[in-house]
C-alpha positions, 0 to 999 in steps of 0.5 A: 499500499502506497503512502503519501508521506513515503512517496513524498520522502522518496522523491526528495531523497532520490532527487537529493534536494531539500523537502521544499516548494519547487520554485523556492529551490529553482530561484535559489539555485538560479541565484535569486535568493533575494526573491526567495528571502524577500517579503513580496513572495514570502507567502507563496514560497512558504507553501510546503510540499503535500501532494506535490512540491509545486503549488500549481500542480498541487491544484491539478492533482486536486482537480484530477482526484475530484473528478476521478472514479471513487475506487481510484481516489484514495490511491491517487491521494497517496501519489506524490506528483512533482515538478522535476529539475533534470532530464528530458521534457517529459513525464514519468510514473514510478512505483515502489513498495510503499511509494507511487511518484509521477514526475513532470519535468519543468522543461515540459511545462515550458514546452506547454507554455511555448506550444500553447502560444504557437497554437494561438498564433495559428488559431488567430491566423485561421480566424483572420482568413475565415472572417476577414478575407474576401476571396471573391474580391477582384483585387486579387493581388491584395488578397494574396499579400493579406494571405502572405502576411497571415501565413507569416503570422501562423508559421513564423513562430512554428519555424523558429521553434523547429530551428530550436529543436536541436539546441533544446536536445543538446542542452536537455532544456526547453526555453523560449528563444523567440518572441513569438514563443512568448508573445500572444496575438492581440486577440488571444484572451490570456485566460483562455491561453493559461487554460490551455496550458493548464489542460496540457499539464493536466493531460500529461499527469492524467496519463501518468496517473493512468499508468499507475491506476491501470496496473502498468506499474504495478500488476498487482494494483487491486483497484484497476480492474473495473475502470480498466475494463471501461478503457479497454471497452472504449478502445475496442469500439474505435476500430483500431485492431489493425493498429494494435496488431503492429504494437508491442506491450509497451506501446499498447500501454501508452495508448491505454494511458492516452485513452484513459487520460482523455476519459478521466479528464472528460468525466466519462469514467464517472458518467459526468461528461460535460461539454467544457471538460471535452474542450479541455480534454481535446486541447490538452491532449492534442497540444501535449502530444504535438509538443512531446513529439516535436521536442524530442523529434519523436514523430516515429516510434522510439527505441528503448535503451540498449536495444529495448523494444519500442516504448512509444507508438508513433505520433500519427497513431497516437493522434489518430486514436485521439481523433477517433475517440473524440469523434466517437464521444461527440458525434451525437453532441448538439452544436452550440449557439454560436455554431461550434462543436468539439470536432471543429476544435479537433480540425483546428488542432489536427491541422496545427499538428500537420503544420508542425510535423510538415515544418520539421519534415521539410527541414529534415528531408529536402524532398518534403516541401514546407506547408502552405497556409492556403493548402492547410486552410483548404484541407480544414474546410474539407474536413469541416464539410465532411464532419457536417455531412456525417453529423447530419447523416447521424441526425436524419432518419434513413 
């Protein structure tokens, strides 16, 4: 049986750092003792670790426990979820005799912020073309100039981030290196941006929780069976048998954790699915998967150490499973008053993922052309029409 005190102690012993607020340690090691010891942030730095060494992660853990199935709650409360200092921009679940730990590397938090900003630029560009460009205007030259500027707005931040990947990999530390990675478009609501960043972190933490709760880190875990059955039943209904046949057990467990995390965040595991939760789950999962794949240049399956089996499915497979899952859960959901639907958000995020992948591929392979905004926008319109046709087909009697 895991115990929170032992889980917390084990993390700090292993990382050889004092049992204190992550931010106090970070600022102290950065030479900003003046901030740690000053009065302005004294109350914040004084917050001591309980379920996490970070106040923001503490709130994320509380949220996830609150919406979790009742048979998971007690065990989740005894897992220590930590912001970690070293290693790749990723997350990891670890299990010991009396301790359960989840580590979320600080580099991934920075990646969540950067890629949420990149998506903000992309979304703003799509909004501009969709609402402000008249393609029937006889002044085609002006229209092309506008589209050229929109393409720059959307793709320059992604290209700048792509160019930084090599340095990030070498330094094992993600950092914003271009103003477009930190500066939001004027129309982007800061609260929406922060909600997206939080959703990304929540999805990754939920993914690691699911590794524990589905028995991936401890096969003897006694509370995994009921909800594990729900996860597997949902996966069986997605028509991904052909994908699973090509995978080893490590990769299948990653997909189970992806699906489990989405079902947890959406409220499906407790039969409390809400529209707002679906949107948070969609944004968090898609942006998290893009960030993880791009930062690690892990678009293809990853080999383990010293010839171990491939540990993760390729990015396209993970994104395809998420796409099918969202479609399965929302196709019958009514359109909102403003005409929006979760699948519209999915189409935007799939297009964003394609641009990031195509930008990386064009840099790595001379035979791959860089993406063009109008091509991407046209694809989005086609996908939107395809969805509406299918949506209306579901509503209309035969």
